[in-house]
C-alpha positions in Angstrom: 69.7 28.3 -7.1 69.8 26.0 -10.1 70.0 23.0 -7.8 67.0 24.1 -5.8 64.8 24.6 -9.0 65.9 21.2 -10.2 65.0 19.6 -6.8 61.6 21.4 -6.7 60.8 20.2 -10.2 61.7 16.6 -9.2 59.7 16.8 -6.0 56.6 18.2 -7.9 57.0 15.4 -10.5 57.0 12.7 -7.7 53.9 14.3 -6.0 52.1 14.5 -9.4 52.8 10.9 -10.2 51.8 9.8 -6.7 48.5 11.7 -7.0 47.8 10.2 -10.4 48.5 6.7 -9.3 46.1 6.9 -6.3 43.3 8.7 -8.1 43.2 6.2 -11.0 43.1 3.1 -8.8 40.3 0.7 -9.9 38.4 -0.9 -7.1 35.7 -3.5 -7.8 32.7 -3.6 -5.5 31.1 -6.9 -4.8 27.5 -7.5 -5.7 25.1 -7.1 -2.8 22.0 -9.1 -2.0 19.0 -6.8 -2.0 15.6 -7.7 -0.6 13.1 -9.1 -3.1 10.0 -7.2 -4.0 7.0 -7.7 -1.7 3.4 -6.6 -2.1 1.1 -5.2 0.7 -2.0 -3.2 1.4 -1.2 0.0 3.3 -4.8 0.3 4.7 -4.0 -3.0 6.6 -1.6 -1.0 8.7 -4.6 0.8 10.4 -5.7 -2.4 12.1 -9.4 -1.8 11.6 -10.0 0.6 8.7 -13.1 2.6 9.6 -14.4 4.0 6.3 -17.2 5.9 8.0 -14.8 8.7 8.9 -15.2 11.5 6.4 -13.1 14.4 7.7 -10.6 16.0 5.4 -7.8 15.5 7.8 -8.2 11.7 7.8 -5.2 9.9 6.5 -5.9 7.8 3.5 -3.4 5.3 2.2 -4.5 5.7 -1.4 -2.9 8.7 -3.2 -5.4 11.1 -4.7 -8.2 10.3 -2.2 -8.7 12.6 0.8 -11.4 10.4 2.2 -11.7 6.8 3.2 -15.1 6.5 1.4 -17.1 8.4 -1.2 -20.9 8.5 -1.4 -22.1 8.3 -5.0 -25.8 8.9 -5.5 -25.6 10.0 -9.1 -27.2 6.8 -10.4 -31.0 7.5 -10.1 -31.5 6.5 -6.5 -28.9 3.7 -6.4 -26.5 4.8 -3.7 -22.9 3.5 -3.8 -20.4 3.7 -1.0 -17.0 3.6 -2.8 -14.0 2.7 -0.7 -10.7 3.4 -2.5 -8.0 0.9 -1.7 -4.6 0.2 -3.0 -1.8 -2.4 -3.4 1.8 -1.3 -3.1 5.1 -3.0 -4.0 8.2 -2.5 -2.0 11.8 -3.3 -2.9 14.8 -1.8 -4.5 13.3 -1.9 -8.0 9.8 -1.7 -9.5 10.5 -3.9 -12.4 8.0 -6.3 -13.8 4.2 -6.6 -13.9 2.7 -8.0 -10.7 -0.7 -9.7 -10.8 -2.4 -9.5 -7.4 -5.6 -11.4 -6.4 -8.2 -9.6 -4.3 -10.3 -11.9 -2.1 -12.8 -11.5 0.7 -11.7 -12.9 4.1 -14.7 -13.6 6.3 -12.8 -15.6 9.0 -10.9 -12.5 10.2 -14.1 -10.7 11.3 -15.2 -13.6 13.6 -11.7 -13.8 15.0 -11.6 -10.1 15.8 -15.0 -10.2 17.5 -13.8 -13.2 19.6 -10.7 -11.2 20.5 -12.9 -8.2 21.4 -11.1 -6.0 18.8 -14.4 -5.5 17.1 -17.7 -4.9 19.0 -19.8 -8.1 19.5 -22.7 -6.3 17.7 -20.6 -6.0 14.5 -22.1 -7.9 11.5 -20.4 -9.5 8.6 -21.1 -7.5 5.5 -23.0 -9.8 3.2 -21.0 -10.7 0.0 -24.1 -9.9 -2.1 -23.9 -6.3 -1.0 -20.4 -5.3 -2.2 -18.1 -5.8 -5.1 -14.3 -6.0 -5.4 -12.2 -6.8 -8.4 -10.9 -10.4 -8.6 -7.4 -9.2 -9.7 -5.4 -6.0 -10.1 -2.0 -5.5 -11.7 0.8 -3.3 -10.6 2.4 -2.2 -13.9 6.1 -2.5 -14.7 7.8 0.7 -13.4 5.0 1.5 -10.9 4.9 1.0 -7.2 1.1 1.1 -6.7 -2.2 0.2 -8.2 -5.6 1.3 -6.9 -9.0 -0.4 -6.8 -12.4 0.3 -5.5 -14.6 -1.7 -3.1 -18.2 -0.7 -4.0 -20.8 -1.2 -1.3 -24.6 -1.1 -1.9 -25.6 2.1 -0.1 -29.3 1.3 -0.3 -28.7 -1.8 1.7 -26.7 0.2 4.3 -29.4 2.9 4.4 -32.1 0.2 5.2 -30.0 -0.7 8.3 -29.2 2.7 9.7 -27.9 1.6 13.1 -25.8 -1.4 11.9 -22.1 -1.8 12.0 -20.6 -4.0 9.3 -17.2 -5.3 8.7 -15.4 -7.4 6.0 -11.8 -8.5 5.4 -10.4 -7.7 2.0 -7.2 -9.7 1.4 -4.5 -10.0 -1.3 -2.3 -12.8 -2.5 0.0 -13.2 -5.5 1.9 -15.9 -7.4 4.2 -13.2 -8.9 5.7 -11.8 -5.7 5.8 -12.5 -2.0 3.0 -10.9 0.0 3.7 -9.2 3.4 1.8 -11.5 5.8 1.4 -8.6 8.3 -0.2 -6.3 5.8 -2.2 -8.6 3.5 -5.7 -8.1 4.9 -7.6 -4.8 5.4 -10.5 -5.0 7.8 -13.1 -2.6 6.4 -15.5 -1.3 9.1 -18.7 0.5 8.1 -20.6 2.3 10.9 -23.8 3.1 9.0 -24.9 5.7 11.4 -21.8 7.8 10.7 -22.3 7.8 6.9 -24.2 10.6 5.3 -26.6 8.4 3.2 
């Protein structure tokens, strides 16, 4: 009996030492290459972003906005059509400030009319009838920044049957821009807006 107890103790000791040696083993993991941050406009994913649609179930790519456009007539007869847009950052981290340039892209509209993606009657929205910021910044620690395109609603109201379009594009020296999602084609069917 004494020999069995002694053998059991020795066996338990070997099992314990074996478990300890395998559970404390240090393994070094190699550094991995992660994709770099990239910026893009989610509204560009819609192809043609028709801001004349105002139903509550419309998908909007800008958080906090249920609609693709908001009609603001609070300024003494000056009607504004506000189109909330956004710029996102993708990547493993959201470190660093990212300055993004916002530019108008008029060439895209003529190309889409030629390709018959847009109706031939679509007009280029005159640059004097809307404003966009020149730049926006995605703050360190954030994945998104929003901005507004503000269209002169009085101009639209004076052309009630017109359909206008304009390309709103982004570029940046701070991060790579997704070339497939860098231009939002904003379409305004004036007859559908409640001006």
